[in-house]
Every structure is written in structure tokens, then in C-alpha cells.
C-alpha positions, 0 to 999 in steps of 0.5 A: 306016089305023091297024089296017093300021099296027099290022098292019104293025108287028106283021109287023115285030116278028115278023121280028125275033123270027125274027132274034134266034130264030136267034141263040138257035138258034145258041147251043143248037146249040153247047150241044147239040153241046158236050154230045153230043160230050162225052158220046160221048167219056166213054162210048166211054172208059168202055167201051173204057179206063176208066182215061181217065176219070180222067186229066186230059189226056183230061178236058182233051181232051174239054173242049176238043173239046166246047166249042170243036172241035164247039160253036163251028162248030155255032153258026157253021153256024146263023149263016151267012148271016145279016145282020151289021154289023161295027164300023168299024175305029177306033184301038186302045187304046194301052198306057196304055188297054189297062192300065186296061181290063185293071184295070178288067176284073180289078176288075169280076170280082173284085167280082162273083165276090165277091158271086157266091161270098157267094150261093153260099154262101147257097144252099148253107147253105140246101140244106145241102150246097156248091154245086159250082163247075165251075171247080174241076174245072180243077184236075185238069188239067195247068198247061200245058194250063190255061194253052193252054186259058184263054190261047189257045184259050178267048180266041180261040173265045169272042171269035170267037163272041160279040164277032164272030158275035153281036155283029155281028148285034146291033149294027144294033139299037143298040150298047148293046143289042148290048153288053148283050145279047151280054154276057147270051149270054156269061154263060148260055154258061157254063152255071152260076150260079157264073160266070154273073155274073162273065161277063156283067160282062166280057163288057160290057167286051169288047164295048165294046172291040171296038165302040170299037177295031173289032178282035176281037184286042185283046178276045181279048188282054184275055180271055187276060190275065184268064184268065191270072191264074186259070189261072197266077198263082193257081196259082203264088201258091198253091204259096207257102203262107202268103206267097202267099195274103197276095200273093193277097189283095193282088192282089184288093183292089188289082185291085178298088179301082184297076181300079174307079176307071177304070170311070167314065172308061172308060164315058164314053169310049165312045159307042155308036151307035143302031141303025137297025132302027127299034125301041125299047130295050123293043121290042128286048128283048122281041124278043130274049127272046120267041122260041123259039130263046132261050127254049130257049137259056134253058131249056137254061142253067137245066137245066145250072145247075140240075144243079149246085144239086141 
């Protein structure tokens, strides 16, 4: 009887691993489609009109078409038809709570980003060469296009993929697990260590907002406003010279101290619902990480992230 129960549980765990593997393959499909379209467009431009490769507008278009025009639909195709459990609509965040969430997100992002910059600085010191940050490449794009990408296209597409498609399929295993697992995938999606850590951190916030309110658009708006600081406000302050640098420093410090002060209260407000798949937290994480799809996604992330370190 005991052996029969163990065999039955092993079979059930295998089914959960297969389910998580499909999520991993969806993220692999997103990355593969992105890289394929990106490579094809750059090779075509190099062959037909080499000057395009130096155009900020063309490079912006390649980035958008590959990551969002090809990548997100590829992930959707893999996930289509799989079981999902969207959260029930709740009360939306009022202006005060929304503003506190925004400040908390900024504070969390800046704190983690400072730690990441220190870590990348140490790695650069050890290897004798500065670690490339892909975000710096956005300086080649026109400001208007950066705002369109950072404040409209990226928030809408990324929230749909990670806090829509992915979170809804992780929620049956428990909302706490769904928050952290979707945030991990969001960090890995960025494909580099410079963005990985703070993307994970704010991914936790965005997922918590969606689960609490049941409204994806509020996470999209939070995402857009946080991105606006990097794509709009910082370039504007940089143009003011030394005064702009001081204002930027004050902004970062204020966001860190004020925003982080709100985090404990926000954590207390979030009451994650348990899962209904019958797995312990340890079993859920083992099934989530130890499967072909997710292992391939992790390997692809390490390959991309490692390319910035060699």
C-alpha cells in the first residue's frame, strides 16, 4: 500500500513538472524568437543597407519587433490552452496606496540596483574590464522612442506576459509561490545580471499588486511610471549639468528612504491565498526548477548574461 502511494505521488509530481516545463518552454520560445528576429533583421540590414545598423531608430525598431512583436506572441502560442486561474477582481488601489506602491517600487529598485552596480564593479575590477550594461545602449535611441518603449510598449507587453499569462498559471500552487516564481522569470527574461536583480525585486511588487487588485492595468501603470524615471526624468536632469546631478542624487536617496519605509506596511496588507494543487512549498519549487523547459530557460539566460562578462 505504501509503495502504491509513493508511486502515485511520483506520478503526480511528474505531471506538475511537465506543467512547469511548458512554462519554461514558453519563455525559451520568447527568447529564441527574439534572438532569431533580431539576428535576421541585423544581417539583412548589414547586407542591404549597412548605414541602418548605425541608426538609433532602426536599432530601436529591431529591439521592439524582436522582443515584443515576435517574442511575446511566441510565448503565448506555447501557453495557449494550458490551465490558468486569474485572480478575482478586488478593490483597486486608491491614489494614496498607489502612490505608496510607486515610491516603494522606486526605493526597492534603487536599493537593489546600487548593490548590483557594486557587484558588477567588483566583477569588472577582477576581470580588468568594465562589465557592459545593455541599458546603456538605449542612449542611442531618440528620447521620444525611448519613452514609447519604456512607458507604453514594455509595460503592456511584459505585464501581460509575466503578471498575466505566467502568474495565472502559477497561482494554483499558492499566491506566495506564484509571486516569487513569476518575479524570478521576469528577472531572467532580461538576459543580463545588471537588470536581473532589480527586475526580480520589482517583479514581486507588480505581482502582489495584480493578485491583490485583480487588475493588470494597475501593474502596467506602475511599471510605466517606474520606467519613466529612467527613460524620461533622468535624461532631462542630465541635461541640467551639475544641478541636475544633485537633483538626481536627492531623488534616488528620497526614493530609497521614503519608499522602503512603506514596504513593511505593504507586506502586511498582502495576504497570499494558499494553493490547491496539494504540493508543499519545497515540492512546488523542485518541480518548478527541475524540468527540461525551465533548465533550458536558465541555460539560455546564463549564455546571454555570460556574453556581457567575457
